[in-house]
KEROZA-220838 format. One record per residue: x, y, z of N, C-alpha, C in turn. Coordinates in steps of 0.1 Angstrom, whole numbers, plus 5000, padded with zeros to 4 digits. Atoms other than C-alpha are relative to their C-alpha. Layout:
N
XYZXYZXYZ ...
***
This chain:
414
500450054982269071937424498549944993 501450035003265571767416499150085012 501149934994262571937426499549915011 500650104989260971817458498550034998 501650025005257271667455499150165011 500749954990254771917470498849945002 500650124995252571647469499350005016 500250004987250171697505499149884999 500650124998249171317515499050035016 500350034987247071337545500149875008 500050114994247771117573499650025014 500749994985246171047607501050045006 499249944991247671197637500649845009 499150094992248470867655499449834991 500150165002249170497644499749915013 500050104992248770157661501550015004 498650004993251470177688500250115009 499549854995251370577692498750035010 501349924990249370777720499250064988 501349945006245870877707500450195003 500149844999246171277698499150034986 501249895003243271467692500650164997 499849884999245171787688499350094988 500549985012243971827656498950094999 501449994997240271867670500050185002 500349894995239072227669498650055008 501149954993236772317698499750125004 500149874995235072567713499150035015 500650014987233972617751498450034999 501450024997230072517757499150105003 501049904998227472807754500950104989 499349915004230173017736499650064984 500349985010228573027701498550075001 501349964997225773267691499049924990 501250065006222273117679499450124989 500549875006221473337651498249964998 501450035008217373367637500549914992 500050095012216373087617499750084987 500349925015215573357588501450104997 498749975001219373457593500649974986 499250075013221373447558500949965004 498550105002224273197550501050095006 498149924992226873447555500250045015 500049944987225873507591500749875008 499550154995227073107594501349985005 498850035001230373157596500749935014 499850004986230873137636500049865002 500450124999229172827634499949884994 499650145009230372647603501950005009 498750044993233972677622500549955013 500150074982233372647659499349895000 500450094999231572427675498750015010 500549974993228272437686499849905012 499850074994228172317719498850055016 500949984990225172277749500349955015 499450074987226772047779501150095005 498549984996229872187797500549915005 499550104997232271997812499549965015 500550044983230171947847498549984994 501050025007227271877823499050105001 500749934997225272157831499450054984 500149955009223372307799499850145001 499349885002224772627790499750094985 500149945010224272917763498450024996 501249975012221873017734499249894995 500250105010221772707717499049855010 501050114991219872497750498450014998 501350005007216772367738499050015010 501050054990215172357771499349894999 501050124998213772007769499649995015 500550094988211671877797500649885005 499150125001212871617815499249854997 500750105008210671357803500549974988 499750025013211571427766501749925003 499050004999215371427780500349845002 500250104993214571097800499949884985 500450105010213270927765501150004991 498950055010216171027746501349885004 498950124992218670857772499649844998 500250145003216170537768500349984984 500050085013216170537729501450014999 498950025004219970597729500749835005 499750154997220570277753499349904998 500850125007218170077735500949994990 499450005005219970187707501549934999 498650094997223770047720499449885003 500950164996221769737737500149904987 500550085011220569637705501349984991 498750035003223869697686501249885005 498950094993226369507712499149874999 500150165000224169187713499749954981 500150075014223569167672501550004994 498750025001227469197673500349905007 500050144992227568917698499649894990 500350105010225668717675500349994987 499250015013227568807643501149905008 498650034996230768687661499649835005 500450104998228568387672499749874990 500850075013227568287633498850005005 501549985006223868387636499550104992 500349875007224168697618501350004987 499649985007226068707586501350174999 499849865006226969137589499650055007 500849934997226369397608501450115004 499349855003227569767614499450075012 500849924989227169947649500150135002 499949834998226770317659500650055012 499049984989228770297693500550115004 499649874999229470647704499650124991 500449875009227470797677498150025005 501950015001223670757692499650125003 500849844998222971147699499750024986 500449925013223371197663499049914992 500950085004220870967652498450065011 501149954986218271027685499750115003 500149844994218671367691499350044987 500249955008218171467656498549934996 501450055004214871207649499650065012 500849904988213671387684499550154993 500249885002213971697670498850054986 500749995014211971627634498749975006 501450064995208371587630499949864996 500150175004206971217623499749994986 500050015019206071307589500950074990 499249945010208971467580501349824994 499750105009210871217554501949965004 499050004997213971077565500949894993 499050075011216870947541501649955009 498950014994219470767565501249964996 498950055002222970627564499649845006 500350154994223670277575500749975013 499850014991224770387608499150065011 501049924995221570547618498949915006 501150104999219770247638498950115007 501249894994218670567663498850044992 501349965009216370667637499249915001 501250135001214570327635499450025011 501050034988214070327670498950135007 500549894998212870697675498850014991 501050015012210570637643498949855010 500650084999209170317664500349894992 500350105009210070047645500549875013 500150144990210169717664501349914998 498650045002213569587669499849834994 499750145006212369237658499949994990 499849975016211469377621501650004999 498649995003215069507623501349874998 499450135001216269157633499749914991 500250125009214468957607501150054987 499349995008215869197583501549944999 498650045001219369107594500049854999 500050174998218668707596499549984985 500750025011216768777561499449854999 500750134998214368527570498350014994 501249955004210468527561499350085001 500649905000209668807577501250134998 498949905002212569007563499550114990 500949915009211069367550500850024989 499649955017213669387520499649834997 500550115006212468987512501449944993 499050055004215968867510501350114987 499449915013217369147485500750065008 499149924998219369357506501049995010 499050034992222369347528499750055010 500549954990222169337564499950145004 500049834997221269697583499250094989 500949945007219469807553498750024997 501650014995216269867568499050154990 500649885009213570097554498449945005 500750044996210070157566498650134995 500649955005207570327543498650045009 500949944986204870407575500750095006 499049934992207770527595500750114992 499949895008208570737563501850015003 499150035004211970597562500949924992 499450005016213970587530500749885003 499050124999215570277520501450025001 498450004994219370247532500749914989 498650105014221670207504501449965004 499050024998224970047503501050094986 499149925010226170247473499950175006 500049914990227370547495499450124993 500549845003226070947491498550014992 500949985008222870837469499050075010 501649884993220470987496500450145002 500149844998221371287496499850104990 500849915008220271407463498349934998 501450055001217271157467499450085013 500949934993216271367498500050114993 500649915006216771667481498950004990 501149995011215071587455498149935005 501050025001212371457472499450125010 499949884998212471777494499350084990 500349905006211971967463498149974990 501150095005208871737451498950095009 501050014987206971807488500350124998 500049875001207772177481498850054986 501349935014205872187443498949955007 501650065001203072007457499550065016 500449944991202872247487500149945013 500250044986203172017518500950065009 499449924988204572137552501349905004 499050054997207171847554501250034995 498449985005210571837551500949884997 498850114998213571597545501050005004 498650004990216571487565501349884994 499150124999219371267557501650035001 498649974997222771197565501249864997 499250035008225871087555501850005009 499049984990229370997571501050104990 499349915008232071257563501149944986 498950065012234471017538498950004990 500750005008231271007517499250114990 500349885000231171377517500850034983 499049965011234271347488499049904989 500750055010231571157466499350104991 501049865007229771387434498950015006 502149954994226271327449500350065009 500049914986227071507481500350164992 499949845003228071837459498850014991 501349955009225071787435498950035008 501150004992222871747464500150165006 500049874999224172077476499750114990 500749915011223772267444498550024999 501150015002220372187443499250015007 500749974984219572247477499950154998 499849884997220772607473499350044988 500949965010219672687438498250005001 502049985001215672557444499850025016 500549974991216072657481498949885008 500850164997214972257490500250045016 500250004984213272227526500949845008 499450154991215771957541501450075003 499150034992218371907562500949934999 499150085003221471767553501349975014 499050044992223971597577501149934994 498450064997227771517576500449925015 499650094990228471247604501350014997 498150015005232471327607500349945013 499450054992233071027630501549965003 498250025004236971047621500249894990 499250065004237370777603498849944987 500550035008235870647570500649854999 499350124997236770277577501249995004 498449944999240470317575500550074998 499749865003240870637562499450125010 500049894990241070927584499450114994 500949875008238671247579500650094990 499349925012241571427564499849974986 500050115013241571197534498750084990 501349965007237871377525500450185002 499749875000239071717532500250055010 500049974987238671767569500850085005 498949974997242371837574500050174998 499649864999242072177558498750115001 500949914994238572327570499649875005 501050024995235572237588498949914984 500950045008232872007566498850074999 501249985002230172217575500350154993 499649895009232172507557499749994990 500850015014230872367524498950024997 501349945001227472497533500350164994 500149875005228472847529500850034985 500050025013230172747498499250024990 501250035004227072657486499150124998 500949874996225472977495498649935010 500450024988223972787527500549955012 499650024993224272757562500749975004 499650114998226572577576500550015019 500249964984226672467617500749865003 499450114997229272217628499850005018 500450044984228172077664500549875003 499850114992229171827691499049924994 500950135004227871517677499849905015 500250074987228171357714499250105014 500749924993226071647728498249974999 501250065002222371537728499250144995 500849895002221071897734500550084989 499849955016222972017707499949974988 500350065011222471817682498450005000 501049955004218671847688499550124994 500149845004218972247689500550004987 499149985016221272247656498749954987 501050105014218471957638498650135000 500849934999215772207653500050184994 499849875008216972507639499850004986 499450005016217772407604498349894995 501750075003213972197605498850145000 500849895002212372527612500450094990 499549915008214472737590499549954986 500850035010213272487560498749975000 501450024995209772447572499650134996 500049885002209572837568500350064987 499449985015211072867531501350024999 498349954997214572947545501049934992 499250095010215672647520501349885014 499650124993218372367534501050075011 498949964994221372377559501049885002 499450124997224072157560500650025015 499049994986225472057596501149875001 498950114998228471867606499849955013 500350044987228171637635500949945002 498749994993231471627654499949875009 500550104990231371257670501249914995 499150114997233670937671499549864996 500150164998233270557659500949975008 499650074990233870417690500549844993 499850145005233870057671500849994987 499350035015235169897643498950054985 500849935011233670057609498649874996 501150115001231669687606500849865007 499450114998232169347614500849944995 499150065008234469287588502050095001 499349924998236469537602501049985014 498749984988239869517627500950185003 499349915002240369877633501650045013 498550014991243569787657501050034991 498950065007245369747625500350154994 499549905004245070107615499950135008 499949934994244570337647500549945016 499750084983245470287687499049955000 500850074995243770037704498950095010 500749964988242470267734499750154994 500249855006242070597710498750005003 501149964993238270577718499750095013 499949954981239070647757500250104999 499449904998240670957747499450114990 500549915007238271107727499650135007 500349914993237871447739498450065003 501149935000234071517735499049895008 500650084988233071187756499349924994 501250155005230170897754498850125000 501049975000227071057745498749995011 501050094991224970817768500350065011 499749954984226870937799500250145000 500149864998227171297792498250025004 501649984993223071277792499449965012 499950074983222971077822500650075007 499649894990225071287843499250124996 501249894998222771577830498949965005 500750044996220171437842499449955015 499649954987221571357873500250105008 500049894992222371677880498550094999 501549934998218871797874499449915009 501250024988217471587901499349884993 501350065009215671387871500649844998 499750165002217871027873501049985010 499250064990219870827892500549894995 499950044998222070577891499549855000 500550074999220370307901498449984992 500949935011217470447878500549924988 499150045015219970367848500249865001 499650155006220970007855498549935000 501550074998216969927864500149994981 500849965014216470077828501049894995 499250075007219369897813499449855000 500350165000218569547825498249974989 501250045004214869617815499950004984 499950035018216069687778500749914994 499550145003218069417777499649895000 501250084994215369207786499249984987 500849955013213269377756500649934986 499850045013216069287728500449885003 499950135002216568957742498749894994 501350045005212568907738499949994986 500249965012212469077706500849864988 499150095008215368837692499349835002 500750174999213468487704498950014989 500850035007210768597686500450014985 499649995014212668707653500249854995 499150105004214368387650498549895001 501450085006210568227649499850004987 499849975013210668377618500849914987 499450085009213668157602501350115008 498749965000217468177610500749994987 498950035013220468127589500149924997 499550165006220967787591498249925001 501050054996217167697601498750064993 501549965008213567707582499150055011 500449965012211367837577500950124991 499349895012212868047545499250064990 501049915008211768287522499549874985 499850075012210268157491500050054988 499449985012212068117462499050114991 500649895014209468287439500050145004 500049905000209768597454500850074996 498749955007212768687436499550034983 501049955012210468717407498850114999 501549894993207868947423501350184999 499749854995208469377430500949994987 498949965011211169397396498650044986 501349945009207869467369498750015005 501450014999204669547371499549914997 500250145005203669277352501049914994 499150085003205768967348500049984986 499650005011207468957317500049864998 500250175004207268607297501549935004 498850054999211068547301500149995012 500250014985210768587340499349855005 500850114992207768357341500849864995 499750165004209268077322501649985006 498750034989212568117347499449935013 501050064992209768067375499649914998 500650165002208267777361501149904997 498850085001211567607352500849975014 499450024984212467647390499249965004 500850134992209567507401500049924997 500250155001209767217383501249925002 499150054997212767157388500749935015 500350014986212367187426499149895005 500950105001209366977421501049844998 499950135006211466687404501149975014 499250004992214066717434499449935012 500650094989211566597461499649904998 
***
């Protein structure tokens, strides 16, 4: 009798045509988990690494020790940032479907992951985003027109035509260049944080990656260095359940939480409701205070859901139920914060609609401005000589010859 295979292959709980199934998701009641002091040992983070830090309850009230006690102005600003991020995403996908952009990646359902964390950090802290952190760009004051020009790869493209769409950066806003090579930002953030500590700077670093990217070796290298050298960095794993078409269990989420990898390296691990603006803000602030005071790094798992496709090149209906997003048990981050503000008497449906129209008009106006710098089909276009710049400090002879040949060829064709 042949031995049966003992190999286990993780499988998603539901496929197309089946009812959504989130029974695997381990939840904790809002306000149930303790909030240890920021100087607590990583050994004390067990309940936070396996439970789920939540502040907003089912009635959208802030409860428990993790409530950051934010004022109405900050809450309204967070709502505005998240709503602007979603409207920007929606319009860019619409333009991609119309052939005006080549590619785009939305962050629908994950807005709190970036906006709340960005607001909890200090403006001088160095951020190392992934490709679904548009909210960080918004929080740091990046003009949408600049992001749009990068998507269009036109004459005002910050990347000068050298990067895929959505790979933004900004030195003044302290936003590191996004890379299409997954997980590189984690060791880069740790290295930057180590350098900042060596130089005696007070600023810290923070980085984000998807749970699928945590299967890369860079993730483990980063955690090892962060632990050994107590680097002042906040490392975020955004568990949105899907790495393109691969369920999060394939990256190890079926066996234990991603936050549990923190204690395995001697780092605190926090598992957080990523659709709860207040919980994300509170956990980020806790980790930032710990890093800033010399306590070292923290690993945060943000449990959320990728409500849309992985990118405009993806069709999620081929690998998950069409209505799965509607069944996600942690709801919509924008709706939850809106209802919380309404409950406080600081917001209303009428004000929300008014803000929605105002921000939609802003996105439309900035798109029109971006088009004046060139489109995918019409000029003006980037100067071809730019391909020879920013490669070497001094242009070497072989590149100078290539540039001159290109110029001569172009001159002869006109």
